[in-house]
C-alpha atoms as one frame of an Amber mdcrd trajectory, in Angstrom:
protein
 -81.005  10.581 145.874 -77.295  10.299 146.627 -76.741   6.742 145.403 -76.003
   6.226 141.702 -78.333   4.033 139.691 -77.330   0.372 139.641 -77.898  -0.075
 135.895 -75.838   1.315 133.015 -75.814   5.069 132.530 -78.108   6.397 129.838
 -75.239   8.663 128.714 -72.604   5.941 128.337 -70.045   6.284 125.544 -67.154
   3.979 124.694 -63.996   4.416 126.759 -61.875   5.538 123.805 -64.410   8.166
 122.815 -64.763   9.369 126.407 -60.983   9.902 126.551 -61.086  11.532 123.117
 -63.612  14.011 124.484 -61.647  14.659 127.671 -58.430  15.312 125.775 -60.087
  17.581 123.217 -61.801  19.606 125.940 -58.511  19.822 127.833 -56.681  20.964
 124.693 -59.195  23.197 122.923 -61.368  24.171 125.856 -58.718  24.877 128.508
 -55.031  24.898 127.488 -55.172  26.644 124.102 -57.467  29.483 125.251 -55.289
  30.064 128.337 -52.189  30.136 126.130 -53.831  32.681 123.837 -54.756  34.861
 126.831 -51.154  34.667 128.086 -49.849  35.889 124.728 -52.448  38.640 124.433
 -52.400  40.115 127.916 -49.260  39.182 129.837 -46.439  40.822 127.924 -46.271
  43.295 130.795 -46.763  41.759 134.237 -46.967  43.203 137.761 -43.490  43.879
 139.106 -41.947  44.319 135.660 -39.811  47.448 135.359 -41.670  48.793 132.331
 -40.668  50.628 130.114 -37.041  49.844 130.998 -37.694  46.082 130.712 -39.529
  45.655 127.420 -39.068  42.022 126.519 -40.312  40.037 129.517 -40.357  36.372
 128.409 -42.896  35.190 131.032 -45.768  35.434 128.554 -43.747  33.632 125.874
 -42.881  30.671 128.084 -46.491  30.367 129.294 -47.864  30.695 125.757 -45.492
  28.132 124.300 -45.971  25.609 127.131 -49.775  25.886 127.069 -49.995  25.756
 123.271 -47.671  22.757 122.915 -49.539  20.929 125.698 -52.867  21.796 124.044
 -51.761  20.547 120.631 -50.331  17.398 122.225 -53.670  16.734 124.001 -55.486
  17.433 120.719 -53.257  14.997 118.806 -53.720  12.260 121.406 -57.482  12.891
 121.327 -57.473  12.590 117.556 -55.575   9.308 117.790 -58.245   7.918 120.114
 -61.035   8.943 117.723 -59.300   7.424 114.693 -61.591   4.899 113.059 -64.723
   6.126 114.853 -65.605   8.638 112.116 -68.874   6.963 111.230 -71.057   8.965
 113.614 -74.741   9.107 112.976 -76.541  12.370 112.589 -75.676  15.810 111.371
 -74.067  16.892 114.659 -71.619  13.966 114.536 -70.692  14.585 110.892 -70.165
  18.324 111.376 -68.229  17.625 114.588 -65.890  15.259 112.716 -65.379  17.675
 109.825 -64.791  20.599 112.179 -62.509  18.470 114.347 -60.249  17.590 111.424
 -60.148  21.234 110.351 -59.195  22.317 113.858 -56.477  19.674 114.151 -54.961
  20.920 110.905 -55.204  24.501 112.194 -53.468  23.478 115.434 -50.585  21.864
 113.578 -50.349  24.854 111.205 -50.085  27.124 114.249 -47.168  25.102 115.633
 -45.413  24.968 112.247 -45.918  28.693 111.635 -44.582  29.429 115.111 -41.416
  27.521 114.315 -41.047  29.484 111.044 -42.047  32.885 112.436 -38.831  34.739
 111.635 -37.104  37.464 113.578 -38.840  40.395 115.192 -36.060  42.871 114.556
 -34.799  45.258 117.182 -36.247  48.270 118.923 -36.045  51.430 116.841 -36.688
  53.971 119.594 -38.163  52.749 122.872 -39.191  56.292 123.834 -41.447  56.647
 120.798 -42.567  53.095 120.153 -43.023  51.599 123.606 -42.331  47.881 123.530
 -43.136  47.312 119.863 -40.297  46.145 117.655 -39.633  46.895 114.000 -40.639
  43.562 112.498 -39.645  42.119 109.144 -42.384  41.762 106.521 -42.284  37.993
 107.027 -42.767  38.441 110.773 -45.652  40.898 110.285 -47.365  38.357 108.015
 -46.794  35.645 110.619 -48.237  37.845 113.379 -51.415  38.544 111.405 -51.935
  34.925 110.353 -51.011  33.402 113.709 -53.243  35.668 115.777 -56.210  35.552
 113.388 -56.091  31.787 112.878 -55.537  31.176 116.588 -58.542  33.173 117.821
 -60.756  31.841 115.014 -59.753  28.258 115.838 -60.571  28.736 119.521 -64.011
  30.120 118.679 -64.684  27.248 116.261 -63.372  24.737 118.801 -66.041  25.809
 121.269 -68.633  25.088 118.570 -66.935  21.736 117.862 -67.002  20.790 121.535
 -70.677  21.747 121.778 -71.445  19.582 118.736 -69.502  16.724 120.319 -71.634
  16.998 123.441 -74.775  16.837 121.305 -73.493  13.920 119.196 -72.546  11.927
 122.318 -75.768  12.847 124.145 -73.550  13.967 127.010 -75.049  14.699 130.424
 -76.342  18.261 130.633 -74.069  19.147 133.550 -71.096  18.953 131.163 -72.556
  21.663 128.955 -73.313  23.772 132.038 -69.763  23.435 133.411 -68.201  24.238
 130.027 -70.510  27.214 129.536 -69.511  28.586 132.954 -65.795  28.047 132.174
 -66.026  29.712 128.767 -68.051  32.580 130.249 -65.244  33.083 132.785 -62.677
  33.115 129.958 -64.696  35.671 127.980 -65.164  37.805 131.109 -61.403  37.662
 131.785 -60.715  38.660 128.175 -63.087  41.647 128.381 -61.690  42.754 131.750
 -58.075  42.471 130.617 -58.826  44.194 127.314 -60.364  47.163 129.164 -57.274
  47.450 131.351
């Protein structure tokens, strides 16, 4: 029971495609969701002298590092899949279409982040907490960036699931990813309630 079979695995996929999958799961399944959670929930951290210290940059550095690393992993994963877009079956075709859409969304997120504009300055910290008076451009960025980011993460989970189906991946992979994503959702719900 503990020794692997001597013949080829029934779930074997080409090395490039295996690394494509690993990088996409790393980017869209791990790094990008963690970066989104950092931006959503860690603007105030334990030990921060709130409300005197309003603009703690810990969340920003974590968000930026995780998002850039996630988009870099995504881009490398896309490069490995280049030329393999002739998958058979509906799952493979939808996975490819969704994958391209998500890559474009990832690059749009980076570009929009670089063009986000200023957030203005605090009007009255006693009345407004840590929220700044943002320019119209910045308010539009905030709405687009947050909406597109969370939508892309949700669609990425569907894209990863379709990739597992298209590759006939071992079932343990789906189980591990489901447990990980369940933990992320549970963390989101817990942090949101706090």
